[in-house]
C-alpha positions as CSV (number, residue, x, y, z in Angstrom):
1,X,-20.9,17.9,53.3
2,X,-22.2,14.6,52.4
3,X,-19.7,11.4,51.6
4,X,-22.2,8.7,51.5
5,X,-23.7,8.1,48.3
6,X,-22.0,7.1,44.7
7,X,-25.0,7.8,42.5
8,X,-27.6,10.4,43.3
9,X,-29.5,9.6,40.1
10,X,-30.8,6.8,42.0
11,X,-32.9,9.2,44.3
12,X,-36.5,8.8,42.7
13,X,-36.2,5.0,42.9
14,X,-35.0,5.1,46.5
15,X,-37.9,7.4,47.3
16,X,-40.5,5.0,45.8
17,X,-39.1,2.2,48.0
18,X,-39.3,4.3,51.1
19,X,-42.9,5.5,50.5
20,X,-44.1,2.0,49.6
21,X,-42.6,0.8,53.2
22,X,-43.8,4.0,54.9
23,X,-47.6,3.4,53.7
24,X,-47.5,0.1,55.4
25,X,-45.8,0.7,58.7
26,X,-48.9,1.3,60.4
27,X,-47.7,0.9,64.1
28,X,-44.6,3.6,63.5
29,X,-47.0,6.0,61.8
30,X,-49.4,5.8,64.5
31,X,-46.4,6.4,67.1
32,X,-45.3,9.3,65.0
33,X,-48.8,10.9,65.0
34,X,-49.0,10.5,68.9
35,X,-45.6,12.3,69.8
36,X,-45.1,14.6,66.6
37,X,-46.6,17.7,68.0
38,X,-44.6,17.8,71.2
39,X,-41.1,17.1,69.4
40,X,-39.6,15.1,72.1
41,X,-36.2,14.6,70.5
42,X,-35.7,18.3,69.7
43,X,-32.2,18.7,70.2
44,X,-31.2,15.1,70.6
45,X,-28.7,13.6,68.2
46,X,-29.5,10.0,67.1
47,X,-26.8,8.3,65.6
48,X,-28.0,5.1,63.7
49,X,-26.1,1.9,62.5
50,X,-28.6,-0.4,61.0
51,X,-29.2,-2.3,57.3
52,X,-29.8,0.6,55.2
53,X,-32.9,-0.4,53.2
54,X,-36.5,1.1,52.9
55,X,-37.9,0.3,56.4
56,X,-34.6,1.4,57.9
57,X,-34.7,4.9,56.1
58,X,-38.4,5.4,57.4
59,X,-37.4,4.7,61.2
60,X,-34.8,7.4,60.5
61,X,-37.3,9.8,58.9
62,X,-40.0,9.1,61.8
63,X,-37.0,10.1,64.5
64,X,-36.4,13.3,62.4
65,X,-40.1,14.0,62.6
66,X,-39.9,13.9,66.2
67,X,-37.3,16.6,66.4
68,X,-34.2,14.5,66.3
69,X,-31.0,15.3,64.4
70,X,-30.3,12.0,62.5
71,X,-27.2,10.5,61.3
72,X,-27.1,6.9,59.5
73,X,-24.8,4.2,58.3
74,X,-25.1,0.7,57.5
75,X,-24.5,-2.1,59.9
76,X,-23.0,-4.3,57.3
77,X,-20.8,-3.5,54.3
78,X,-23.1,-5.2,51.6
79,X,-26.7,-4.2,52.9
80,X,-27.0,-0.8,52.4
81,X,-29.0,-0.1,49.4
82,X,-27.4,2.9,47.2
83,X,-30.9,4.0,45.9
84,X,-32.5,4.3,49.1
85,X,-29.3,6.0,50.9
86,X,-29.2,8.5,47.9
87,X,-32.9,9.2,48.7
88,X,-32.3,9.7,52.3
89,X,-30.2,12.6,52.0
90,X,-33.0,14.6,51.3
91,X,-34.7,13.7,54.7
92,X,-32.4,13.5,57.5
93,X,-28.9,15.3,58.5
94,X,-26.2,12.9,57.3
95,X,-26.0,9.5,55.5
96,X,-23.0,7.6,55.2
97,X,-23.4,4.2,53.4
98,X,-23.2,2.4,50.3
99,X,-23.4,-1.0,49.0
100,X,-19.7,-2.8,49.1
101,X,-18.0,-1.0,51.4
102,X,-14.3,-2.0,52.2
103,X,-13.3,-2.8,55.7
104,X,-11.9,0.6,56.1
105,X,-14.8,2.6,54.6
106,X,-17.0,0.7,56.8
107,X,-15.0,1.5,59.7
108,X,-14.6,5.4,58.4
109,X,-18.5,5.8,57.9
110,X,-19.0,4.5,61.4
111,X,-16.5,7.0,62.7
112,X,-18.2,9.7,60.7
113,X,-21.5,9.2,63.0
114,X,-19.4,9.3,66.2
115,X,-17.9,12.7,64.9
116,X,-21.5,14.2,65.0
117,X,-21.2,13.2,68.7
118,X,-24.7,11.6,68.9
119,X,-26.8,11.5,72.2
120,X,-28.5,8.2,71.4
121,X,-27.3,5.1,69.5
122,X,-29.6,2.5,67.5
123,X,-27.3,-0.2,66.9
124,X,-27.4,-3.4,64.9
125,X,-24.5,-5.7,66.2
126,X,-22.9,-3.1,68.4
127,X,-20.4,-2.2,66.1
128,X,-20.8,1.4,66.6
129,X,-21.4,1.2,70.3
130,X,-17.9,-0.6,70.8
131,X,-16.0,1.5,68.4
132,X,-17.3,4.7,70.6
133,X,-15.8,3.0,73.5
134,X,-12.4,1.8,71.6
135,X,-11.7,5.3,70.3
136,X,-13.0,7.1,73.8
137,X,-15.8,9.1,71.8
138,X,-18.5,7.9,73.9
139,X,-19.1,10.9,76.4
140,X,-22.0,12.4,74.5
141,X,-23.8,9.4,74.6
142,X,-27.1,9.0,76.8
143,X,-27.9,5.5,75.8
144,X,-27.9,2.7,73.3
145,X,-30.9,0.8,71.7
146,X,-29.7,-2.4,70.3
147,X,-31.5,-4.5,67.9
148,X,-30.0,-7.9,67.6
149,X,-29.0,-11.1,69.6
150,X,-25.4,-10.4,68.6
151,X,-25.2,-7.2,69.6
152,X,-26.9,-7.7,72.8
153,X,-24.4,-10.5,73.7
154,X,-21.6,-8.3,73.0
155,X,-23.1,-5.4,75.0
156,X,-23.6,-7.8,77.7
157,X,-19.9,-8.9,77.5
158,X,-19.1,-5.4,77.9
159,X,-21.0,-5.0,80.9
160,X,-19.4,-8.2,82.8
161,X,-16.0,-6.9,82.1
162,X,-16.8,-3.5,83.5
163,X,-16.0,-1.3,80.2
164,X,-19.9,-0.6,79.1
165,X,-19.8,3.2,79.3
166,X,-23.3,3.9,78.7
167,X,-26.9,2.6,79.5
168,X,-28.4,0.2,76.7
169,X,-31.8,-1.4,75.8
170,X,-31.6,-4.8,74.5
171,X,-34.4,-4.4,72.0
172,X,-33.8,-7.7,70.8
173,X,-35.0,-9.3,73.9
174,X,-38.5,-7.8,73.9
175,X,-41.4,-10.2,73.4
176,X,-42.5,-7.7,70.6
177,X,-39.1,-8.6,68.8
178,X,-37.6,-12.0,69.3
179,X,-40.8,-13.7,69.1
180,X,-41.8,-12.3,65.7
181,X,-38.8,-10.8,64.2
182,X,-36.3,-13.4,64.7
183,X,-38.8,-16.4,63.9
184,X,-41.2,-15.0,61.2
185,X,-39.1,-12.3,59.9
186,X,-36.0,-14.3,59.6
187,X,-38.3,-17.4,58.2
188,X,-39.5,-15.4,55.4
189,X,-36.7,-13.3,54.6
190,X,-33.8,-15.9,54.6
191,X,-36.0,-18.0,52.3
192,X,-36.4,-14.7,50.3
193,X,-32.6,-14.5,49.9
194,X,-32.0,-18.0,49.2
195,X,-34.7,-18.2,46.4
196,X,-33.9,-14.9,44.8
197,X,-30.0,-15.6,44.4
198,X,-30.3,-19.3,43.3
199,X,-33.5,-19.4,41.5
200,X,-33.7,-22.8,42.8
201,X,-36.7,-25.2,43.8
202,X,-36.7,-25.7,47.5
203,X,-39.0,-28.7,47.5
204,X,-37.4,-32.0,47.9
205,X,-33.9,-30.5,48.7
206,X,-32.0,-31.6,51.9
207,X,-31.4,-28.2,53.8
208,X,-29.0,-28.0,56.9
209,X,-30.1,-25.5,59.3
210,X,-27.2,-25.1,61.9
211,X,-28.6,-23.7,65.0
212,X,-32.2,-23.7,66.5
213,X,-32.7,-20.6,68.0
214,X,-35.6,-18.3,67.0
215,X,-33.9,-17.6,63.9
216,X,-33.1,-21.3,63.4
217,X,-36.7,-22.3,64.3
218,X,-38.4,-19.9,61.7
219,X,-35.9,-20.6,59.0
220,X,-36.6,-24.4,59.4
221,X,-40.4,-24.2,59.7
222,X,-40.4,-22.2,56.3
223,X,-38.4,-24.4,54.5
224,X,-40.3,-27.5,55.6
225,X,-43.3,-25.6,54.4
226,X,-41.9,-25.5,51.1
227,X,-41.1,-29.3,50.8
228,X,-37.7,-29.4,52.2
229,X,-36.3,-32.0,53.9
230,X,-34.6,-30.3,57.2
231,X,-32.0,-31.5,59.4
232,X,-30.9,-29.5,62.6
233,X,-27.4,-29.3,63.8
234,X,-27.4,-28.1,67.2
235,X,-24.9,-28.1,70.5
236,X,-27.5,-27.2,73.0
237,X,-29.1,-30.4,74.2
238,X,-32.6,-28.9,75.0
239,X,-32.6,-27.2,71.7
240,X,-31.7,-30.3,70.0
241,X,-34.5,-32.2,71.8
242,X,-36.9,-29.3,70.6
243,X,-36.0,-29.7,67.3
244,X,-36.6,-33.5,67.4
245,X,-39.9,-33.0,69.1
246,X,-40.7,-30.6,66.2
247,X,-40.3,-33.3,63.7
248,X,-36.5,-32.5,62.2
249,X,-33.8,-34.9,62.0
250,X,-30.9,-33.9,64.2
251,X,-27.2,-34.6,63.9
252,X,-23.6,-33.2,63.9
253,X,-22.1,-31.3,61.1
254,X,-19.8,-33.8,60.1
255,X,-23.1,-36.1,59.2
256,X,-24.8,-33.5,57.8
257,X,-22.1,-31.9,55.6
258,X,-22.2,-35.2,53.6
259,X,-26.1,-35.1,52.1
260,X,-27.3,-31.4,52.4
261,X,-28.0,-29.7,49.2
262,X,-28.5,-26.1,51.0
263,X,-26.9,-24.8,54.2
264,X,-28.0,-21.9,56.6
265,X,-25.9,-21.0,59.4
266,X,-28.0,-19.2,62.5
267,X,-25.7,-19.5,65.4
268,X,-24.2,-16.2,65.8
269,X,-20.8,-18.1,66.5
270,X,-17.5,-18.6,64.4
271,X,-16.5,-21.7,62.2
272,X,-19.7,-23.6,62.3
273,X,-18.9,-24.8,58.9
274,X,-15.1,-25.3,58.2
275,X,-13.0,-26.5,55.6
276,X,-13.4,-30.0,56.7
277,X,-17.1,-29.9,56.3
278,X,-17.1,-28.0,52.9
279,X,-14.8,-31.1,51.6
280,X,-17.3,-33.5,52.5
281,X,-20.0,-31.6,50.4
282,X,-21.9,-32.4,47.5
283,X,-20.7,-31.0,44.3
284,X,-23.0,-28.1,43.8
285,X,-23.9,-27.3,47.5
286,X,-25.3,-23.9,48.5
287,X,-23.8,-22.1,51.5
288,X,-25.6,-19.1,53.2
289,X,-25.6,-17.4,56.6
290,X,-28.5,-15.9,58.5
291,X,-26.3,-14.7,61.8
292,X,-24.8,-11.3,61.8
293,X,-21.3,-11.5,60.9
294,X,-19.7,-13.2,58.3
295,X,-17.7,-15.5,60.6
296,X,-20.0,-18.8,60.7
297,X,-18.7,-20.1,57.3
298,X,-15.1,-20.2,57.5
299,X,-14.6,-18.0,54.4
300,X,-10.9,-17.2,55.2
301,X,-10.2,-21.1,54.6
302,X,-12.3,-21.1,51.6
303,X,-10.5,-18.1,49.9
304,X,-7.2,-19.4,50.9
305,X,-7.9,-22.9,49.7
306,X,-10.0,-22.9,46.7
307,X,-8.8,-23.7,43.2
308,X,-10.9,-21.0,41.6
309,X,-13.4,-18.3,42.8
310,X,-15.9,-16.3,40.4
311,X,-19.3,-15.0,40.3
312,X,-21.8,-17.4,39.3
313,X,-24.7,-15.2,39.3
314,X,-25.4,-11.9,41.4
315,X,-24.9,-12.7,45.1
316,X,-23.8,-16.4,44.2
317,X,-19.9,-17.0,44.3
318,X,-18.5,-20.1,42.8
319,X,-15.7,-21.8,44.7
320,X,-13.7,-24.8,43.3
321,X,-12.4,-26.6,46.2
322,X,-9.0,-28.6,46.2
323,X,-10.9,-32.0,45.6
324,X,-12.4,-30.6,42.5
325,X,-16.2,-30.0,43.7
326,X,-17.7,-26.6,43.2
327,X,-19.7,-25.0,46.2
328,X,-21.6,-21.9,45.9
329,X,-21.5,-19.3,48.8
330,X,-24.7,-16.6,49.0
331,X,-24.2,-13.2,49.7
332,X,-20.3,-13.4,50.5
333,X,-21.1,-15.4,53.5
334,X,-22.8,-12.5,55.1
335,X,-26.6,-11.9,56.0
336,X,-28.4,-13.4,53.1
337,X,-31.8,-12.0,53.8
338,X,-30.4,-8.8,53.2
339,X,-27.3,-9.3,51.0
340,X,-29.2,-11.0,48.7
341,X,-32.9,-9.6,49.7
342,X,-34.8,-6.8,51.1
343,X,-34.8,-8.0,54.5
344,X,-37.6,-8.9,57.1
345,X,-41.3,-8.0,55.6
346,X,-42.5,-4.7,56.5
347,X,-44.9,-5.6,59.0
348,X,-42.3,-7.3,60.9
349,X,-39.8,-4.4,61.1
350,X,-42.9,-2.1,61.9
351,X,-42.8,-3.8,65.2
352,X,-39.2,-3.7,65.8
353,X,-38.5,-0.3,64.6
354,X,-41.9,1.1,66.7
355,X,-39.8,-0.7,69.5
356,X,-36.6,1.1,68.8
357,X,-38.5,4.6,68.5
358,X,-40.0,3.9,71.8
359,X,-36.7,3.0,73.3
360,X,-35.1,6.0,72.1
361,X,-37.9,8.1,73.7
362,X,-37.3,6.2,77.0
363,X,-33.6,6.7,76.9
364,X,-34.0,10.2,76.4
365,X,-36.5,10.7,79.2
366,X,-34.5,8.7,81.9
367,X,-31.1,9.4,80.6
368,X,-30.2,10.9,84.1
369,X,-31.7,7.9,85.9
370,X,-30.1,4.8,84.1
371,X,-26.9,3.0,85.2
372,X,-24.3,1.6,83.0
373,X,-25.9,-1.6,82.3
374,X,-28.0,-3.6,79.8
375,X,-31.8,-3.3,80.4
376,X,-34.4,-5.0,79.0
377,X,-37.4,-3.1,77.1
378,X,-39.8,-1.8,79.6
379,X,-43.0,-4.1,79.8
380,X,-45.1,-0.9,79.1
381,X,-43.4,-0.1,75.8
382,X,-43.4,-3.6,74.7
383,X,-47.2,-3.9,75.3
384,X,-48.1,-0.8,73.9
385,X,-46.2,-1.5,70.6
386,X,-47.7,-5.0,70.1
387,X,-51.2,-3.6,71.3
388,X,-51.3,-0.7,68.8
389,X,-50.4,-3.3,66.1
390,X,-53.3,-5.4,66.9
391,X,-55.6,-2.0,67.0
392,X,-54.4,-0.8,63.6
393,X,-55.0,-4.0,62.2
394,X,-58.5,-4.4,63.7
395,X,-57.6,-7.4,66.0
396,X,-60.0,-7.6,69.0
397,X,-58.9,-9.4,72.0
398,X,-61.1,-11.4,74.4
399,X,-61.5,-9.8,78.0
400,X,-61.4,-11.7,81.3
401,X,-64.6,-11.5,83.5
402,X,-64.3,-10.3,87.1
403,X,-65.0,-14.1,87.8
404,X,-62.3,-15.4,85.6
405,X,-59.7,-13.0,87.0
406,X,-60.5,-14.0,90.5
407,X,-60.3,-17.6,89.6
408,X,-56.8,-17.2,88.3
409,X,-55.7,-15.4,91.4
410,X,-57.2,-17.8,93.7
411,X,-55.4,-20.9,95.3
412,X,-58.7,-22.7,95.7
């Protein structure tokens, strides 16, 4: 019995979205072609908690093609696309997700995945992994493959505290992931969400990017390319110096809050924009978040103190502050690139989800040899995925001559 979708009439639309993505995920298709005949995941239950849109759906379908029993939910209450979720029920075993889940529904859908007793989890933010530990239903799990910076941080905290119950692979930390997904993927998709939701000009705006990690770097670069005047807010002196040398103004939130037109949080931490900052802002400022959870903007303060809350347009909430100014929060303070758009471009997720597929295969093959700790993606997997991407896109590398190799290895 499926509990996951509210409108099965959306199936055709969802199938078109999945088909569009599937035809452009060249690496994933190549890997499926290599492994499908041997069915390496036959008898393996894979539980997935990812943002459920077309590219994610095709990853789930690809795992099914390799023999897995696949169950999936969404890693964020507002990022599941109902048409895609409806369509996916025709391809995999269990789908439990819809856009606009309440906190109780979100937890229930995750528990439904765990009730299937998955052997391998693909996670985004580590909610499913942590829920399995809290509820002591982790005994069937061979391992976890984690997608995001936030999730990897949480899993490492579990390992540090001695309560991680299974091996985990930090897919986020692979070169083929963080260098491209977090930088180029977030850079384009965050701008996409911002533009779709507001229909506003970027050129000439004062944009404040809070956090200059890989996500912040990509977002700042793309916004500057559209003509924005970008300020970076940082707590790390090395990242602040990097942002300064990259040509951005660098300051603190107290100052930046006074002049920013658009704010984008990219830190993964709590309350980086507080009520004090919001009261300082211009009338009409836009606030958005590119971190995993809806904690970077202090939404609790905003809901408690606003004189008025209403929907200005889809994915844009208007708040009238105690001082009479209006500010606009995009996608409820959740991930703007997925709440208000389609997430990262297909080519980027082709790389990331190919790493996920290969990591699942690795966890299954090595399930009796791994300890309960967080592992990096094996170098051979990381390299295989990137080389496959280059090959299918007709990109030819230069090769070192024997003389060049010898020179690089010599002390002379």
